[in-house]
C-alpha positions in Angstrom: -19.5 8.3 -27.8 -18.9 4.8 -26.3 -18.1 5.2 -22.6 -16.6 1.7 -22.4 -13.9 2.6 -25.0 -13.2 6.1 -23.6 -13.2 5.0 -19.9 -9.6 3.5 -19.8 -8.2 6.7 -21.4 -10.1 9.0 -18.9 -9.0 6.9 -15.9 -5.3 6.7 -17.0 -5.2 10.5 -17.6 -6.7 11.2 -14.1 -4.2 8.8 -12.7 -1.2 10.6 -14.3 -2.5 14.0 -13.2 -2.8 12.7 -9.6 0.7 11.2 -9.7 2.2 14.4 -11.1 0.7 16.5 -8.2 1.9 13.9 -5.7 5.5 14.1 -6.8 5.5 17.8 -6.0 3.7 17.5 -2.7 5.9 14.6 -1.6 9.1 16.4 -2.4 7.9 19.4 -0.3 7.0 17.1 2.6 10.4 15.3 2.5 12.2 18.7 2.4 10.4 19.5 5.7 11.9 16.4 7.3 9.2 13.8 6.8 10.5 10.2 7.4 9.8 8.1 4.3 8.9 5.2 6.6 6.0 7.1 8.3 5.1 8.7 5.0 4.3 5.3 3.6 2.4 4.2 6.7 0.2 7.3 6.9 -0.4 7.4 3.2 -1.8 3.8 3.2 -3.7 4.4 6.5 -5.6 7.3 5.0 -6.3 5.3 1.9 -7.6 2.4 3.9 -9.7 4.6 6.1 -11.5 6.0 3.1 -11.8 2.9 0.9 -12.8 0.3 3.6 -16.3 2.0 4.1 -16.7 2.4 0.3 -15.9 -1.2 -0.3 -18.2 -2.5 2.5 -21.1 -0.4 1.1 -20.7 -0.5 -2.7 -19.5 -4.1 -3.0 -21.5 -5.8 -0.2 -23.5 -7.9 -2.7 -20.8 -8.6 -5.3 -17.7 -9.2 -3.2 -16.5 -12.8 -3.4 -15.1 -14.8 -0.5 -11.3 -14.5 0.2 -9.6 -17.8 -0.3 -6.2 -18.7 1.0 -4.7 -18.1 -2.5 -6.3 -14.6 -2.7 -5.1 -13.8 0.8 -1.5 -14.6 -0.1 -1.8 -12.4 -3.2 -3.2 -9.5 -1.1 -0.3 -10.0 1.4 2.1 -9.7 -1.5 0.3 -6.7 -3.0 0.5 -5.0 0.4 4.2 -5.6 0.6 5.4 -4.9 -2.9 4.2 -1.4 -3.5 2.7 0.1 -0.3 5.9 -0.8 1.6 8.9 -1.6 -0.6 8.0 0.4 -3.7 6.8 3.5 -1.8 9.9 3.6 0.6 12.2 3.3 -2.4 10.3 6.1 -4.2 10.6 8.5 -1.3 14.3 7.6 -0.8 14.9 8.3 -4.5 13.0 11.6 -4.2 15.2 12.7 -1.3 18.3 12.1 -3.5 16.9 13.8 -6.7 14.2 16.1 -8.0 10.6 15.6 -9.0 11.4 16.0 -12.7 14.3 13.4 -12.5 11.9 11.0 -10.8 9.2 11.5 -13.5 11.8 10.9 -16.2 13.0 7.7 -14.6 9.4 6.5 -14.0 9.1 6.2 -17.8 11.0 2.9 -17.3 7.7 1.5 -16.0 6.4 0.2 -19.4 9.7 -1.4 -20.3 10.0 -3.1 -16.9 6.4 -4.2 -17.0 6.9 -5.7 -20.5 10.0 -7.6 -19.4 8.3 -9.0 -16.3 5.2 -10.0 -18.3 7.6 -11.6 -20.8 9.4 -13.6 -18.1 6.1 -14.7 -16.6 4.8 -15.6 -20.1 1.9 -13.2 -19.9 3.4 -11.3 -22.8 4.2 -13.3 -26.0 7.3 -12.6 -28.1 7.7 -13.9 -31.6 11.3 -13.4 -32.7 10.4 -13.1 -36.4 7.6 -10.6 -35.8 8.1 -6.9 -36.3 5.8 -6.2 -33.3 8.1 -8.1 -31.0 11.1 -6.4 -32.5 9.6 -3.0 -31.7 8.9 -4.1 -28.1 12.4 -5.5 -27.5 14.3 -2.6 -29.2 12.0 0.0 -27.5 12.8 -1.6 -24.1 16.5 -1.3 -24.8 16.2 2.3 -26.0 14.2 3.1 -22.8 16.9 1.7 -20.6 19.5 3.7 -22.6 17.5 6.9 -22.1 17.4 6.2 -18.3 21.1 5.9 -18.2 21.4 9.2 -20.0 19.1 10.9 -17.5 21.3 9.4 -14.7 24.8 10.0 -16.0 24.6 13.0 -18.3 24.5 16.5 -16.9 25.1 19.1 -19.7 24.4 22.8 -19.6 21.5 24.3 -17.6 18.5 25.2 -19.6 17.6 28.7 -18.4 13.9 29.4 -18.1 12.6 32.9 -17.5 11.1 32.1 -14.1 14.2 30.3 -12.8 16.9 32.6 -14.3 17.1 34.8 -11.3 16.7 32.1 -8.7 19.5 30.8 -6.5 21.2 27.6 -7.5 21.1 26.1 -4.0 17.4 25.5 -4.2 17.2 22.4 -6.2 20.6 20.7 -6.5 22.0 20.6 -3.0 22.3 17.1 -1.5 21.2 15.4 -4.7 22.9 12.2 -5.8 21.6 11.0 -9.2 23.2 7.5 -9.0 21.5 6.7 -5.6 18.3 8.4 -6.8 18.3 6.3 -10.0 18.9 3.0 -8.1 16.1 3.8 -5.7 13.6 4.8 -8.5 14.5 1.7 -10.6 13.7 -0.4 -7.5 10.5 1.5 -7.1 9.6 1.0 -10.8 10.3 -2.7 -10.5 7.9 -2.9 -7.5 5.2 -0.9 -9.3 5.4 -3.2 -12.4 5.3 -6.3 -10.2 2.3 -4.8 -8.3 0.4 -4.1 -11.5 1.0 -7.6 -12.9 0.0 -9.3 -9.6 -3.1 -7.0 -9.4 -4.1 -8.1 -12.9 -3.8 -11.7 -11.9 -5.6 -11.2 -8.5 -8.6 -9.3 -10.1 -9.4 -12.4 -12.3 -10.0 -14.5 -9.2 -11.2 -11.6 -7.0 -13.1 -9.1 -9.2 -13.9 -6.6 -6.5 -11.7 -3.6 -7.2 -12.7 -1.4 -4.2 -12.3 -4.3 -1.7 -8.9 -5.3 -3.2 -7.7 -1.7 -2.9 -8.9 -1.4 0.7 -7.3 -4.8 1.6 -3.9 -4.0 -0.1 -3.8 -0.6 1.7 -4.7 -2.1 5.0 -2.1 -4.8 4.7 0.5 -2.2 3.6 -0.3 -0.1 6.7 0.1 -3.1 9.1 3.4 -4.3 7.5 4.7 -0.7 7.1 4.0 0.1 10.8 5.9 -3.1 11.9 8.8 -2.1 9.7 8.9 1.5 10.9 8.7 0.5 14.6 11.7 -1.8 14.0 13.8 0.6 11.9 13.0 3.8 13.8 12.9 2.3 17.3 12.7 5.0 20.0 12.2 7.8 17.5 8.6 8.9 18.4 9.0 12.3 16.8 8.6 10.9 13.3 4.9 10.0 14.1 4.0 13.6 15.0 1.2 15.1 12.9 0.5 18.8 12.4 -1.4 21.1 10.0 1.4 21.4 7.5 2.7 20.2 4.2 3.5 16.8 5.6 -0.1 16.1 6.5 -1.3 17.4 3.1 1.1 15.0 1.4 -0.1 12.0 3.5 -3.8 12.7 2.8 -3.2 13.5 -0.9 -1.1 10.4 -1.4 -3.6 8.2 0.4 -6.6 9.5 -1.6 -5.1 10.0 -5.1 -2.0 7.8 -5.3 -2.9 4.8 -3.2 -6.6 4.5 -2.9 -8.0 6.1 -6.1 -4.7 5.2 -8.0 -4.9 1.5 -7.2 -8.6 1.3 -8.1 -8.3 3.2 -11.4 -5.2 1.1 -12.2 -7.4 -2.0 -11.8 -10.0 -0.6 -14.1 -7.5 0.2 -16.8 -5.7 -3.2 -16.4 -9.0 -5.0 -16.9 -9.7 -3.1 -20.0 -6.3 -2.7 -21.7 -3.7 -4.5 -19.7 -0.7 -3.4 -17.5 1.5 -2.1 -20.3 -1.2 0.3 -21.5 -1.6 1.6 -18.0 2.1 2.6 -17.8 2.1 4.1 -21.3 1.0 7.6 -20.3 4.1 8.3 -18.0 5.4 11.1 -20.3 2.2 13.1 -19.5 3.3 13.1 -15.9 6.8 14.1 -16.8 5.7 17.2 -18.7 3.4 18.3 -15.9 6.0 17.7 -13.1 8.7 19.5 -15.1 6.6 22.7 -15.4 5.3 22.6 -11.8 8.7 21.8 -10.3 10.4 24.7 -12.2 7.9 27.1 -10.7 7.7 25.7 -7.2 11.2 24.6 -6.5 13.0 26.7 -9.1 14.4 23.4 -10.5 16.9 23.9 -13.3 16.6 21.4 -16.1 19.8 20.3 -17.8 20.4 19.1 -21.4 21.3 15.6 -20.2 18.0 15.1 -18.4 15.9 16.5 -21.3 17.8 14.5 -23.9 17.5 11.3 -21.9 13.8 11.9 -21.3 13.2 12.3 -25.1 15.1 9.0 -25.7 13.0 7.3 -23.1 9.8 8.5 -24.7 10.9 7.3 -28.1 11.6 3.8 -26.7 8.4 3.9 -24.7 6.3 4.5 -27.8 8.0 1.7 -29.7 6.9 -0.6 -27.0 3.4 0.9 -27.1 3.2 0.5 -30.9 4.1 -3.2 -30.6 1.4 -3.6 -27.9 -1.2 -1.8 -30.0 -0.5 -4.1 -33.0 -0.8 -7.1 -30.7 -4.3 -6.0 -29.4 -5.5 -5.4 -33.0 -4.3 -8.8 -34.1 -6.0 -10.4 -31.1 -9.2 -8.7 -31.9 -9.1 -9.9 -35.5 -8.6 -13.5 -34.3 -11.3 -13.2 -31.6 -14.1 -11.8 -33.8 -14.4 -14.7 -36.2 -14.3 -17.1 -33.2 -17.1 -15.2 -31.5 -19.1 -15.2 -34.8 -18.7 -18.9 -35.3 -19.6 -19.6 -31.6 -22.8 -17.5 -31.9 -23.7 -19.2 -35.2 -23.2 -22.7 -33.8 -25.3 -21.8 -30.7 -28.0 -20.4 -32.9 -28.0 -23.6 -35.0 -28.1 -25.8 -31.9 -31.1 -23.8 -30.5 -32.9 -24.1 -33.9 -32.3 -27.8 -34.0 -33.6 -28.3 -30.5 -36.7 -26.3 -31.3 -37.4 -28.4 -34.5 -37.0 -31.6 -32.5 -39.7 -30.6 -30.0 -43.0 -32.5 -30.6 -45.8 -30.3 -31.9 -48.7 -30.6 -29.5 -52.1 -30.9 -31.2 -54.9 -28.7 -30.0 -57.4 -30.2 -27.7 -60.7 -31.0 -29.4 -63.7 -30.0 -27.3 
């Protein structure tokens, strides 16, 4: 088994498993009264505290110098997801359920594709079936997200939630506000992944970039929280409870390890592939949430999630065909390049003067 080929798949599965668990833990922390501003700060602070020593030790010989351009990109990375994206995610989670969040997060591949298209990272040929699949898949995904948001339908009774009270999961929820917040969060995540891909080309030190982004996010998030929650010192209190577990779990798995693994996958397969495994998280969260929060799934949510997945895999199919086509074009080019270099070496060797042996 070739580890280089398998590694992106292993990394992205670990990433989705970590994100699924975090949605559940984060919802529990928010239910206990955690401020989403301090949640973001503590999550990134724990990530920075762990990854700064790792980066200093493991990349001490390979870490390049930070130029002004790289610093600006790190500043943007620290603002886009660690501050704006995470706060929007927690606000959306307050207004909705973990399963709703996971269903909406399937918008990520479509949004990533649109941003990559706008920035001309992603090429679209209007007469090519692969481009048709990506465009139509994006539209279907958006339609599915609207179904998840607007459609309710009958409750799907599950054996372990049938006897539970109905006040457990639906009280205080607002699907419209939740959808707006999560869409904003997905837009930030997509922007973060694309900017991360660009930054890694100029600064190929994944651990150091992760540590720098988390540190920057901690600093900016602290300044924002002090401004917004002025005089409210209680939100900074820490105890041995679910909130601390959520901060540590989010810092290690979702921010630190999540950003690093995302960089590994992006380098190997690109940002669209990274977001293509979102349905795995949806299935895990739906099962866990129904057990832990007695969340009741409705026909509208399930139907919309199925439509999102269909559109998602149309986008993935188009991207897969693009990669195969690129490999076909690249292989002959590499072969010709190696052949020409071999001929050049042979010619150089034939032109060298043959030294006659010394006669004693």
